[in-house]
Phi, psi and omega in degrees: 000131182281152179275150170269122179258128184228148174243152175216147181248138178251118176241137180235129179222126178050042178076013181236145178268141174277122179232147180239132178268129181287148177299154181290342186259014181236199177292146180050054187301132175075000181277150177269139182212168169281129185301141179166196180177189185293146172277124180275156178306133179088353181266147167276163176303319178297316179300319179295317178299313180299315180296312182298319180293325176294315182291319187272322186230005170070029177239162178254119178282124180255341180199142178203145180238139175304138184238308185197172171222158180217161179235162179187207183229138178232091179061039179089357177251142179296141184242136170240122183249118180262120181260135175240142171271115181283117185264341179203136173208158177243148184099167179254121182301138176214147179285112184261339181281135179304130178085359179265164174216163187229149175207155170256114188245135170290164184306314184299319180288315181302323181293340181267347183280145176288126182230157172299147184307318181293338180280330187301313180294332178289319175299316179301320178295317178299317180295314181297311182287338180271006180053038176090353179216137178277145174223135184298340182266353180287145176227082185274044178281141179284170181297134174073355181297312180299316179298318180300312183293323179294326184265358184300112181279110181254131180233151176290137178229167181311113175071010180181212183237154176218156176269132177277086185297329179296326181288340181284329184296000000 
């Protein structure tokens, strides 16, 4: 069974995280998440992040660094979620999808919001590494996470994406 590969971007401004609330009529209705979406065939993770941020919140991503990854389930299929810390973007974020909303949340508030399961451990890591407060200059990536995500060999598979595990060895 092929994995669903998804990217999400973490933006921090003035000690607050950018979060997007999903529309009530789709997957994970009403949950708050880091903006992003599925990687399409032929896209790199960065390209997917840039496309999703333009479509969902109307900004242009100019820089992003691999931060973390998480796993979960997407409609019975295994999910791998690649998180990037967005280091530069142009434009002012706005919720563009019908029924969605956007907020800049401090750590205490973000921890109280309902989020999809794969986002929660990444938020917990941000809170832990940020010593209780987010700062835009912090880079709390664990050892080798960035290298792993940059080298992750992704190949097209029937109807989706798969990780080329042989290439990792």
